[in-house]
C-alpha positions in Angstrom: 28.6 1.1 0.2 27.1 3.7 2.7 24.8 1.4 5.3 22.3 4.4 5.3 21.7 4.2 1.7 19.8 1.5 -0.1 19.2 1.5 -3.9 16.7 -0.9 -5.3 13.8 -1.5 -7.8 10.3 -1.5 -6.6 9.4 -4.0 -9.1 12.0 -6.3 -7.9 12.1 -5.8 -4.2 8.3 -5.5 -3.6 7.2 -9.1 -4.2 9.3 -10.3 -1.2 7.1 -8.5 1.4 3.8 -8.4 -0.4 4.6 -5.1 -1.9 5.8 -3.3 1.2 9.1 -1.6 0.5 9.5 0.6 3.7 8.1 0.0 7.4 8.8 -1.4 10.7 9.0 -5.0 9.3 12.5 -4.3 7.7 15.5 -5.4 9.9 16.7 -2.4 12.4 19.7 -1.0 10.6 18.2 -1.2 7.1 17.6 2.2 5.7 14.0 0.9 4.8 13.2 0.3 8.5 10.7 2.8 9.8 8.3 3.0 12.6 6.8 6.2 11.3 5.7 5.2 7.8 4.9 2.3 5.4 5.2 2.4 1.6 4.1 -0.2 -0.7 4.4 -0.8 -4.6 1.3 -2.7 -5.6 1.2 -4.5 -9.0 -2.2 -5.9 -9.5 -3.4 -8.0 -12.6 -6.8 -7.2 -13.9 -9.6 -8.5 -11.5 -7.2 -8.8 -8.6 -9.3 -7.8 -5.4 -8.7 -7.7 -1.7 -9.9 -11.1 0.0 -11.8 -9.3 2.7 -12.4 -5.7 4.0 -9.8 -4.2 6.3 -11.7 -3.3 9.4 -10.6 -1.3 12.6 -7.8 0.5 10.8 -5.5 2.2 13.0 -3.6 4.1 10.5 -4.0 6.8 7.9 -3.4 5.9 4.2 -2.8 7.5 0.8 -3.2 5.7 -2.4 -1.9 6.9 -5.6 -2.6 5.4 -9.1 0.6 5.1 -11.2 -1.1 3.2 -14.0 -4.4 1.3 -14.9 -7.9 1.7 -13.3 -8.1 0.9 -9.6 -11.2 1.2 -7.4 -11.2 1.7 -3.6 -14.2 0.7 -1.7 -15.0 2.7 1.5 -18.0 2.6 3.5 -21.0 4.1 1.6 -18.6 5.2 -1.3 -16.6 3.8 -4.1 -13.7 5.8 -5.6 -12.4 5.0 -9.1 -8.8 5.9 -9.8 -8.6 6.2 -13.6 -5.9 8.8 -14.4 -2.3 8.7 -13.5 -1.8 10.6 -10.4 -5.3 10.1 -9.1 -5.4 9.5 -5.3 -7.4 9.0 -2.2 -6.7 9.5 1.4 -8.6 7.7 4.3 -8.1 8.1 7.9 -7.9 6.1 11.0 -11.1 3.9 11.6 -12.1 4.0 8.0 -12.7 0.3 6.6 -11.8 -0.3 2.9 -11.3 -2.7 0.2 -10.2 -2.5 -3.4 -10.5 -4.1 -6.8 -8.1 -3.7 -10.1 -10.3 -3.0 -13.0 -7.3 -3.1 -15.3 -3.7 -4.1 -14.7 -2.9 -1.4 -12.1 0.2 -0.1 -10.3 -0.6 1.8 -7.0 1.7 3.4 -4.6 0.3 3.2 -1.0 1.8 5.2 2.0 0.5 4.6 5.4 1.2 6.0 8.8 2.3 5.2 11.5 4.1 1.9 10.9 2.4 -0.2 13.6 4.2 -3.5 14.7 2.2 -6.5 15.0 -0.6 -5.3 12.6 -1.2 -7.2 9.5 -4.5 -7.6 7.7 -5.1 -10.7 5.7 -5.0 -10.5 2.2 -2.4 -7.4 1.8 
């Protein structure tokens, strides 16, 4: 097998890293190791919500709805992702939280991948 290739399944691989499939936290030499970007496959049961707001974010993020109804809370704004493909992008310094109104699957991309940074409840 080519060491520069990894073939997997997001539903099977994601639970081991709280949903994160790619980022600085994967071992060096693993094709999923990246210091540039992080990718998360989030599977959320109805009513699942972030335990606390992320504050002082140092990255930019993109969250895309795959299925379900998912609400992203931003300062002074609530964004409902209700149709497959709906997405929201927020930049550095934007606090956020989220809530799954229905069983939801979301794909999150954030950059850069910052070593040592981990918000609780991810």
